[in-house]
N, C-alpha and C positions, 0 to 999 in steps of 0.2 A: 490443326488441334495444338494446342501448346505441348512443349515436350520441354519440365521444369526440371532442374536440377540444380544443388545446393554446393556453396563453397564454403569457408570459415577463415574468419581473421581473429586474430586478437586485438584489436585494439579498434576502437569509434573511429581515431582517425585516421584508420585508414581504408574508413568507407569515404566516396566522392561528397562533401556539403549538401550539393543538390541533388541525392539521392537520400538521406536524412530528410530537409526538409517538404521533397514528395511525398516519402512513406509517413512523416509523422507529423501532423497539422499542428498548426498555432496554437490549438489548444492542451496539447502534448507534451510531454516531458523527451525533448530531444536530445540532438548530439552534444549540447552543451551540459547537458542532464550524466547522460552517459560517460563522457569522456572525463568529468570531475568526479565519478563514482570511481572509476576504474584506476584514476591516477589519485586518488586518495590513502591507497594502501590498505585499503581494510582486511587484513588478514585472514580474513575466514572466506572469504571469497574470492574464486576464479573465474573471470569475465572473458567473454569471447562475442563473435556476432553470425550468424548465418545468413549469405547473401542469397537469396534467391533468384535462378537465372532462367530467364526466358532463351532458349538457343542463347545467344550471347551476350543479351544485353540482363542487365541488373534491374530487378520489377521488386525485389521487397527483400525487408530488414526483419529478422528474429533477434532480440537481443538478449544473451544467454549467461549465466552463472554456474559455478557448480559449487559446495559446500556439503562439511558432513549435519545433518539435522538431525537435533537430539527429538527423540520420540514422544517425550512427555510433550513439547510444543503443540502436537497433532492428536494426540492419542486422547479420547474420554475419559473422563476419571476411574470410570468402571471398569477399562480395561488397563489399568497402569498395573493391579497387581498379578495378574497374567505375563505381561511384560515384562517387571524385576522378577519373577521367580525365573524366567527365559532366560532375561540378561546377561547370568554368568553362561552362558554356554553358546553365545556370538556377538559379537558387536551389533549384527543386524537388529537386533530387540533391546538394543540403548540408543543407535544411532546409525541414522544411514547415509551414506555416499549418494549423493542427489546431483543431477543435472535436471537443471530449473528453465524452461521457456519464460524469459519477463526479464524484470527485474529486483534486485531485494527490498528496495524501499518505495516502488511505483503505486500507488492504489492499486492498478490494473494493470493485469499484462496486456501486451499487444504487439503485434506481428504486421508491421506496417508490410504495405502493396498497394502496388499501384493502379490505380483506375483501369477497370478489362482484364486486371487478374483471372484467372476462374478460384476462387478463395480454397475450396476443397481438395482440389488438384494440387493447389500448391502446396496449400497443410499436409497434404499426404505426403508430398514427396521430403516434406521438411522434416517430418516425422519419421521416416525411415532413413535419412539423415543423419537425425538425432540418435537412432538404436545405436549405429556402429560411432556415432560419437561420444555416444556414454560408455561405451563396452571400453573405447581407448583411452577413457577419463577413470579407467576402473569406477563408475559409478553403476550398481545394477538398478539404481533407481530415477527413471525418468518423470518430468512431472511440469507441467503447465500450470503456470501459477497466476491465483488470482484473474481469471477469464472473467469478462461479465456477459450478461446474458444474450449479448449481440454474436458471440462465438457458439453459442449451446447448441446449433444446429449442425453447425460444420464439424465441432468436436467430438458431439455425441456420437455424427457420423463415423467421425476418424477413430473413436474408440470402440467402435462395434467393428470394425477394420482391422482394429491393431489390436485389440486384446487390451486398452485401457477401463480404469473405473474412476468414478464419480466420485468427487470430495467435497465433501460443503466445505468454504471457508468462512474466514469473518467476513461479515458486509462490510462495504464500503458506506460511504456516509455524505450525503451532499444538502445544503441546504439555500435554499435559493435567496437570491436578493433581487426583491422587485422595482426596485428604486435606486435613485442616486442618493437617497440619505438612510443613517441607519434609522429616522424616525419609518421609514415605508417599510424594513424589515420587521422591526414589532410590531407597526400596524398590523403585519399581514400572519400573525399567529392568534392561537386561541388565547380569551381571554384572562383564564385562570394561571397559562403557562407564560403570557405577558407581564402578569403582576405577579409571578412569583421570580421571574429574573429581577426586574425593576425594585422590586425587596431585598434583592442580594446586593445588587447594584448600589441602593443605598446604604445597607446596613456595611457593606466592604467600605466605601466611600470614608464612612465615618471612622470605620476602625483602624484601616488602613491607607491614607489618601496619599494617593501616587500620581505622578507626571505620564504623559503619555506620549511617545515619538514614535515616529515609521522611517528606521535608518538606512539607508543605501548602501554598500561600499562601509562597510564599520573598520575601522582602526584594528590595530591588534590588542587593544588592551581592553578593549569593548571585545571582541572576540572572544578573549581568555572567560570575560563574563558569562555572556552565555555558553560557552562549552561547562563552565561550571552549573549553570543552571541546568543544562543538557542531561548532565553527568548523573545531578541528585533526582531528576526526574527518572531515570534509564534503571537508577538501581533500585528504584521505589514500584515500578513496571514488575507486572507478573506475569506478563508474557514480551519475550524479548526477543527476537528477529535478528536484524540486524544491530550489530555494535561499531558506533560510528567511533572516529577518533578527531582532532583536533585540526587537523589536517583537510578534513570533512568540509566543515565550517570558515577555513579561509578558501579555499575554492569554490563553497557555495558563494561567499562575501563579494566574490568579482563577477559572478556572474549580473547580468543585467535585468533577467528575470527574478532578481531574487531581492526580498523586503524584510529587512525585520521589525516587527512590533514588537516594542519593549515599555514594559513600565517599570518604574523607578520609586520608590518611595521616598515623598515628598521631602520629609525629616532630613535624611539623611542622604538623599541621592543615590542610596544604592539600588541596583539593579534586581527586581523581585521577579520578574516575567519576563518571558518572549517568546514568539513566535515567529518563526521562519515561515514566509509565504512566498508562493511564487504565482505575479500577476502573468496569466498566458491571455489570449484572445477572448474575451469574453467571461473569463474564468478564472477564479484565485484558486489555490490549492494551500491550504492549511497544511504544512509538511510537518515539522517539528516544534513540540515547544518544551520548556525550560519553566520551573515553576521553582522557586524557593519554599519548601513544606514547614519550613522553620517559620514561620509568619503566622500567627492565627489563623485557625481554619474560617472565623468568621471574614476575614477578608476577603475570602470568594476572588481570587486572584484570577480562576481557569473563564469566571464567567465575565469579569471586566477584561480580561484579556482577548476573551472572544469578540466582547462588546469594541473594544477599539479596534478589531478586526475587520468588524464587518463595517466600520463607518468610515476606515479607509478604503474596504475594496468595494464600496459600496460609489463610493466618491471619484475612484479611481473608474468606472463602468463596468466592475466584474458584474453578472446576474446571478452568480452561481458560487457558492464556496465549498468545495470540496475536503473534506477536512479526514479522511481515512479511516482506518480500523481502531477498535478499541475505543474502551470509555463512551460506552454507551448512554450510561445512565444521564449525564449532563447533557449529551449530542438530541436524546430523545425527548428531552425537556426543551431545548432548543429548536427542537422540529427540525432534525435531520430527515432527510429520508434514507432507508437504508437500503443498498444497491448489493443485488447479492451476486457475490464471486466464489468462480468454482477453480477447482482443481482436477485437473486428469492425471492421472497416473499409471504406470505400467512398471512392475518388479522384473529382471532379465530370470529370477528363480520362481519357478513356478511356484513350489508351496507357499515361499513367502510373499508372493504375490495372493496368493487365496486367502494367506492369513491377513493383509493389508485389505485387500477386497473387503472382507468380513466387517474388519474394524471400521473401514471408512461407512459402509454403508449405515453404522448407527450415528457416525455425527453429524448432526444438525447446528442452527443457531443454537438449541436452547442445550447443546451440552459443550458447545465453545466459550458460553461466556455468562453467568448468574442474570446479566445485567437484560441480555436478550430473552431467558426463559423466563423473567418475572414479565417483561414487554409482550411476550408470547403467548403467556398465559392469560392474561387481559386482553388481548387482542386475537380472540380465534380465529378469524376470517384474517387474519395474517399467515398465521401458522398451516390454517387452510391450503394454503396460494405456495406454499414453500410446496407444499406434500407435488404439485404438480412440476416434477422435472423428465428434462428428456430422456426416452427411452435410454438403457446401454441393455444389451443381451450378449 
């Protein structure tokens, strides 16, 4: 019987590359991603890594980060008046120091384990070590961030054993790319969606003609344009978790997995939109976008950016495009699948934990995002399926 232990390191580079490759396969953001994140100097995050051992052998990696989370990011609007009243009585009701398992910018949380490892035993050992680690970091909240349904059985069992509660997260989105051509994707869409999108593309081309390029290792001046568009989009967003900086994009540009899909106004040559994509093994990831919102709304830049990304990704051999959380209205029209993601949380203070558990029980896709609320109202069968959650008592 295996006896698992856990140790911690503060840098991705302290972990052998061979272990990264074995634990994080070619379809996942691996060593290159975590190394770039921690070297970006993102001040709101403190990065670390838990290494799971079976006797003396390292058998798993759990990326971690700590941050102060504003409760407005996760508390449903119906509860916010209560938290505003309680706010003056303690920081715990305004923001929460939290140790997370996962990545601040990855679409899904991952604990990479070697084949043959007893998942539940390894995760249980990891949870016990993380409780102590959170105390050392003065983080009263511990959270497993955005874990997909493949982890539900193990994390639900771990929640029952350790007292964690389930907190619904913004779902991820995935679009299938059925063939090597952009036309294969459009042929797979429902006729009404396809005609709606093609109408937007035609109208946008008339309003603002653009040139498309897919750029790798862009030079500094191009990265300046990219970051300016990212920042414009960031400031417009209603949900802000990660606050990226210019250095992050510089480091991403050096990664061979990174491709920048760029739209430039044909008349002026000015960049009006970009999408940072990762090309992995059979999958593309739409990681970040930037759009010049000063352009006419009928330019339909998001749809044209997506169209260019589909053409590139399909031709590059990707058969799926993962495109992250939020922005659901456009993504549902583009027929992205919604992929459930879940946070699993525990607070050290029993009273605060009880309050958070009660709030967490009221969080759903419908309370997280109005576009999702409208989608669920129009598709009650989807809403009923979401009600079938792993039991946590």
